[in-house]
C-alpha positions as CSV (number, residue, x, y, z in Angstrom):
1,M,7.3,9.1,3.9
2,K,8.4,6.6,1.2
3,L,6.4,3.4,1.6
4,T,8.8,0.5,1.1
5,T,6.8,-2.5,2.2
6,I,3.3,-1.2,1.4
7,N,1.7,-1.5,-2.0
8,I,-1.6,0.3,-2.7
9,Q,-3.7,-0.9,-5.6
10,G,-6.8,0.9,-6.6
11,N,-8.6,3.4,-4.4
12,I,-9.0,1.3,-1.2
13,F,-6.7,3.7,0.7
14,T,-4.1,6.4,-0.1
15,S,-0.6,7.0,1.0
16,E,-1.8,10.3,2.5
17,I,-4.2,8.5,4.8
18,L,-1.6,6.0,5.8
19,E,0.8,8.8,6.7
20,K,-1.8,10.5,8.8
21,I,-2.4,7.2,10.6
22,R,1.3,6.9,11.2
23,Q,1.6,10.4,12.6
24,D,-1.6,9.9,14.8
25,D,-3.1,12.8,12.8
26,I,-6.5,11.3,12.2
27,S,-9.5,10.1,14.2
28,F,-9.7,6.8,16.0
29,Q,-6.0,6.7,17.0
30,K,-6.4,7.4,20.7
31,P,-5.7,4.7,23.4
32,Q,-9.4,4.2,24.1
33,D,-10.0,3.6,20.4
34,F,-7.8,0.5,20.7
35,G,-9.5,-0.7,23.9
36,L,-6.8,0.7,26.1
37,K,-7.0,2.9,29.2
38,P,-6.5,6.6,28.6
39,S,-3.2,6.5,30.5
40,E,-1.8,3.7,28.3
41,L,0.1,4.4,25.1
42,V,-0.7,2.9,21.7
43,R,3.0,3.3,20.9
44,D,3.9,0.9,23.8
45,E,1.5,-1.7,22.5
46,I,3.1,-1.5,19.1
47,N,6.6,-1.8,20.5
48,N,5.6,-4.9,22.5
49,A,3.9,-6.4,19.4
50,W,7.0,-5.7,17.3
51,S,9.3,-7.4,19.8
52,L,7.1,-10.5,20.0
53,L,6.6,-10.7,16.3
54,N,10.4,-10.7,15.7
55,T,10.6,-13.8,17.8
56,H,7.7,-15.5,16.0
57,W,9.3,-14.5,12.6
58,Q,12.6,-16.2,13.6
59,I,10.8,-19.3,14.7
60,F,8.8,-19.4,11.4
61,K,12.0,-18.8,9.4
62,Q,13.6,-21.8,11.1
63,K,10.6,-24.0,10.3
64,R,10.5,-22.8,6.7
65,S,14.2,-23.6,6.1
66,S,13.3,-27.3,6.5
67,F,10.5,-27.4,3.9
68,S,10.8,-29.9,1.1
69,E,10.4,-28.9,-2.5
70,I,6.8,-29.9,-2.6
71,D,5.9,-28.6,0.9
72,K,3.6,-25.5,0.8
73,G,4.1,-24.7,4.5
74,I,0.4,-24.3,5.2
75,S,0.3,-25.5,8.8
76,E,3.6,-23.8,9.7
77,T,2.6,-20.5,8.2
78,R,-0.6,-20.5,10.1
79,K,0.6,-21.9,13.4
80,Y,4.0,-20.2,13.9
81,W,3.4,-16.9,12.1
82,I,0.1,-15.5,10.9
83,V,-2.2,-16.7,13.8
84,P,0.2,-15.3,16.4
85,L,0.4,-12.1,14.4
86,L,-3.4,-11.8,14.3
87,N,-3.7,-12.6,17.9
88,L,-1.4,-9.7,18.7
89,L,-3.8,-7.5,16.7
90,G,-6.7,-8.6,18.9
91,Y,-8.3,-11.2,16.5
92,Q,-9.5,-14.4,18.0
93,V,-8.7,-16.7,15.0
94,A,-10.3,-20.1,14.5
95,L,-10.3,-22.6,11.6
96,S,-13.4,-22.4,9.4
97,N,-15.4,-24.8,7.2
98,A,-16.3,-24.0,3.6
99,E,-19.5,-22.0,3.2
100,I,-22.0,-22.2,0.3
101,V,-23.1,-18.8,-1.0
102,N,-25.4,-18.6,-4.1
103,G,-24.6,-22.2,-4.9
104,K,-20.8,-21.7,-4.8
105,S,-18.4,-23.0,-2.2
106,Y,-16.0,-20.7,-0.4
107,A,-13.3,-22.5,1.6
108,I,-12.1,-19.5,3.7
109,S,-9.5,-21.1,6.0
110,H,-10.1,-19.0,9.1
111,R,-12.6,-16.6,10.8
112,A,-12.3,-14.0,13.6
113,S,-14.8,-15.4,16.1
114,N,-14.8,-12.1,18.0
115,K,-15.7,-10.2,14.8
116,D,-18.8,-12.1,13.7
117,G,-16.8,-14.6,11.5
118,F,-14.7,-11.9,9.7
119,P,-13.0,-13.8,6.8
120,I,-9.2,-14.4,7.0
121,H,-7.8,-16.8,4.4
122,I,-4.3,-18.1,5.2
123,V,-2.4,-20.2,2.7
124,G,1.2,-21.6,2.8
125,S,4.2,-19.4,2.4
126,E,5.2,-21.3,-0.7
127,Q,1.9,-20.6,-2.4
128,S,1.0,-17.7,-4.6
129,M,-2.1,-15.6,-3.7
130,D,-2.8,-14.9,-7.4
131,K,-2.6,-18.4,-8.8
132,K,-5.0,-21.3,-8.3
133,A,-3.5,-24.3,-6.6
134,E,-3.3,-27.5,-8.6
135,S,-5.7,-29.1,-6.0
136,G,-8.1,-27.3,-3.6
137,P,-10.3,-24.3,-4.1
138,R,-11.6,-23.4,-7.5
139,L,-10.1,-19.9,-7.4
140,S,-6.8,-18.3,-6.4
141,P,-6.6,-17.3,-2.7
142,H,-7.1,-13.6,-3.7
143,S,-10.0,-14.2,-6.0
144,L,-11.6,-16.5,-3.5
145,V,-11.7,-13.9,-0.8
146,Q,-12.7,-11.1,-3.2
147,E,-15.6,-13.0,-4.7
148,Y,-16.7,-14.1,-1.2
149,I,-16.9,-10.6,0.3
150,N,-18.5,-9.4,-3.0
151,S,-21.3,-12.0,-2.4
152,T,-21.8,-11.5,1.4
153,E,-22.4,-8.8,4.0
154,Y,-18.7,-8.5,4.8
155,I,-17.1,-5.4,3.5
156,Y,-13.5,-6.4,4.1
157,G,-11.5,-9.5,4.2
158,F,-7.8,-10.6,4.7
159,V,-5.8,-12.9,2.6
160,T,-2.2,-13.9,3.3
161,N,0.5,-16.4,2.5
162,G,2.8,-15.2,5.3
163,N,5.1,-13.3,3.0
164,Y,2.4,-10.8,1.9
165,F,-0.7,-9.7,3.7
166,R,-3.6,-8.1,1.7
167,V,-6.6,-6.2,2.8
168,L,-9.5,-6.6,0.3
169,R,-12.7,-4.6,0.2
170,D,-16.1,-5.3,-1.5
171,A,-15.4,-4.4,-5.1
172,T,-18.7,-5.4,-6.7
173,R,-18.8,-2.1,-8.7
174,L,-15.1,-2.2,-9.7
175,S,-13.6,-3.7,-12.8
176,R,-9.9,-3.7,-11.6
177,L,-8.1,-5.2,-8.6
178,S,-8.2,-3.0,-5.5
179,Y,-6.3,-3.9,-2.4
180,L,-3.7,-2.9,0.2
181,E,-0.7,-5.2,0.5
182,F,2.0,-5.4,3.2
183,N,5.2,-7.2,2.4
184,L,5.6,-8.9,5.8
185,E,8.8,-10.7,4.8
186,Q,10.6,-7.5,3.8
187,M,9.1,-5.6,6.8
188,M,10.6,-8.1,9.3
189,E,13.9,-8.8,7.5
190,E,14.7,-5.2,7.0
191,G,13.2,-3.9,10.2
192,H,10.7,-1.5,8.8
193,Y,9.2,-0.6,12.2
194,A,7.4,2.6,11.0
195,E,5.5,0.6,8.4
196,F,4.6,-2.0,10.9
197,A,3.2,0.8,13.1
198,I,0.9,1.7,10.2
199,F,-0.1,-2.0,9.8
200,Y,-0.9,-2.2,13.5
201,R,-2.8,1.1,13.7
202,L,-4.8,0.4,10.5
203,L,-5.6,-3.3,11.0
204,H,-6.0,-3.7,14.7
205,A,-9.2,-5.7,15.6
206,S,-10.7,-2.5,16.9
207,R,-10.9,-1.3,13.3
208,I,-13.5,-3.9,12.5
209,N,-17.0,-3.8,14.1
210,D,-18.2,-6.7,16.1
211,K,-21.2,-7.3,13.8
212,K,-20.8,-7.6,10.0
213,E,-24.0,-5.6,9.5
214,D,-22.3,-2.6,11.1
215,G,-19.4,-2.8,8.7
216,K,-20.1,0.6,7.2
217,D,-19.6,2.2,10.6
218,A,-16.2,0.5,11.1
219,T,-13.0,2.5,11.5
220,L,-11.5,0.8,8.5
221,E,-14.4,2.0,6.4
222,Y,-14.0,5.5,7.8
223,Y,-10.4,5.5,6.6
224,H,-11.5,4.3,3.2
225,N,-14.0,7.1,2.9
226,E,-11.4,9.6,4.0
227,A,-9.1,8.2,1.3
228,L,-11.7,8.8,-1.3
229,A,-12.3,12.3,-0.1
230,S,-8.6,13.1,0.1
231,G,-8.2,11.7,-3.4
232,S,-10.8,14.2,-4.7
233,R,-9.0,17.1,-2.9
234,I,-5.6,15.9,-4.3
235,R,-7.1,15.9,-7.9
236,E,-8.4,19.4,-7.4
237,R,-5.0,20.6,-6.2
238,L,-3.3,18.7,-8.9
239,S,-5.2,20.5,-11.6
240,D,-4.0,23.9,-10.3
241,A,-0.5,22.6,-9.8
242,V,-0.3,21.3,-13.4
243,K,-1.6,24.6,-14.7
244,G,1.1,26.5,-12.7
245,S,3.8,24.0,-13.8
246,I,2.8,24.5,-17.5
247,L,3.1,28.2,-17.2
248,S,6.4,28.1,-15.3
249,L,8.0,25.6,-17.6
250,A,6.7,27.3,-20.8
251,N,7.7,30.8,-19.8
252,G,11.0,29.6,-18.4
253,L,12.0,27.9,-21.6
254,L,11.1,31.0,-23.6
255,A,13.0,33.3,-21.3
256,Q,16.1,31.1,-21.4
257,Q,18.7,33.1,-23.3
258,E,20.1,30.2,-25.2
259,N,16.7,29.1,-26.6
260,T,16.8,31.4,-29.7
261,E,15.4,28.7,-32.0
262,L,12.4,28.3,-29.8
263,R,11.6,32.0,-29.8
264,S,12.3,32.2,-33.6
265,A,9.8,29.4,-34.1
266,F,7.1,31.6,-32.6
267,E,8.2,34.7,-34.5
268,T,8.1,32.8,-37.8
269,E,4.8,31.1,-36.8
270,T,6.3,27.6,-37.4
271,L,5.2,26.8,-33.8
272,S,1.8,27.7,-32.6
273,A,0.9,28.4,-29.0
274,K,-1.5,25.4,-29.0
275,D,1.3,23.0,-30.1
276,Y,3.7,24.5,-27.6
277,Y,1.1,24.0,-24.9
278,L,0.6,20.3,-25.9
279,H,4.4,19.7,-25.8
280,I,4.7,21.2,-22.3
281,L,1.6,19.4,-21.1
282,R,3.0,16.1,-22.3
283,S,6.3,16.8,-20.5
284,V,4.6,17.7,-17.3
285,Y,2.5,14.5,-17.2
286,R,5.6,12.4,-18.1
287,I,7.3,13.8,-15.1
288,L,4.3,13.1,-12.9
289,F,4.2,9.5,-14.2
290,L,7.9,9.1,-13.4
291,L,7.3,10.5,-9.9
292,V,4.5,8.0,-9.2
293,I,6.3,4.9,-10.4
294,E,9.5,5.9,-8.5
295,E,7.5,6.5,-5.4
296,R,5.8,3.1,-5.6
297,N,9.0,1.2,-6.5
298,L,7.6,0.1,-9.8
299,I,10.6,0.7,-12.1
300,Y,12.5,-2.5,-11.0
301,K,11.2,-6.0,-10.4
302,E,11.4,-7.7,-7.0
303,N,14.1,-10.1,-6.0
304,L,17.0,-8.2,-7.7
305,T,20.5,-9.6,-7.9
306,D,23.3,-7.7,-6.1
307,D,24.4,-6.1,-9.3
308,E,20.9,-5.1,-10.2
309,K,20.4,-3.6,-6.7
310,K,23.6,-1.5,-7.2
311,L,22.2,-0.2,-10.5
312,K,18.9,0.6,-8.9
313,D,20.7,2.6,-6.1
314,I,22.7,4.5,-8.7
315,K,19.5,5.3,-10.6
316,Y,17.6,6.6,-7.6
317,Q,20.5,8.5,-6.1
318,Y,21.7,10.3,-9.3
319,Y,19.3,10.0,-12.2
320,S,15.7,9.9,-10.8
321,I,13.1,12.6,-10.7
322,Q,13.1,12.1,-6.9
323,R,16.8,13.2,-7.0
324,L,15.7,16.4,-8.7
325,T,13.0,17.1,-6.2
326,F,15.5,16.6,-3.4
327,L,17.9,19.1,-5.0
328,V,15.1,21.6,-5.4
329,N,14.1,21.3,-1.8
330,K,17.7,21.7,-0.7
331,A,18.5,24.6,-3.1
332,I,19.5,27.9,-1.6
333,Y,18.8,30.9,-3.8
334,I,21.7,33.3,-4.3
335,D,21.0,36.7,-5.9
336,P,23.4,36.9,-8.9
337,K,23.5,40.7,-8.5
338,K,25.1,40.3,-5.1
339,T,27.8,37.8,-6.1
């Protein structure tokens, strides 16, 4: 499944784990895991939440349309959009006071009172989560939450401006940003129900333990550990796949009837087996690189113009590596000897 509104940074989760969650092909996705009766369906709860959220989104959009140029929309984002969203996920959200940890102040805006004060920082829809506001906390919203959970017993925390919703994990030992981000605005505007289902199944309040000291036993942490394990398995399979790709591509090029110059280069020893291997290896990894950035929608910037969107569609439909994989999967082999 192509993730349109979900952005994975670092090793917090993997697309493989998210797909398993969507397909209910992993632990802790039964009705009782969400606090439901065995006869009740999680799917029905998600449908109900989706319907209600569309109403909340329309109300919030209406409020947002009347913002002034200097209005950050803090109270509207919280009251009409994010707090109702979190309530539907089972969080009892309340305003929070700043907390001093190791001599530093952390003005986390909200806490989940039914989850031992789980940190949820909500800023206005017109604010960036990656830039420090001109007045207010000493850090950007993202950095504030990340530093806070790095310094406390909480393993996870949420930060959102209403447009984007990020899940952060304790990253004390990491040197790069690691988070899972949902583009809520795009999700609601374009009706990405399947990705909302992932959002619901992954971030429902039942995924967080009631006590912060039990955080390592939480369902969310289980999925994180599964992601790490699946990543190791993928890397092992990738090594074998790359080896097979190198052999297939190298032998295929040599066997191609028109490649007389390539075969001649070997016969005259102007091209060594080692150099040929390096050329093929580089080509294979370039293809892998293109596959990844296409899958994650990293080739084009956000907020494209209509003309840029048309060019993007043409690129993906006719000139992308994804297009080649689609053709390969659809290809039907016809024995030339029988034609």
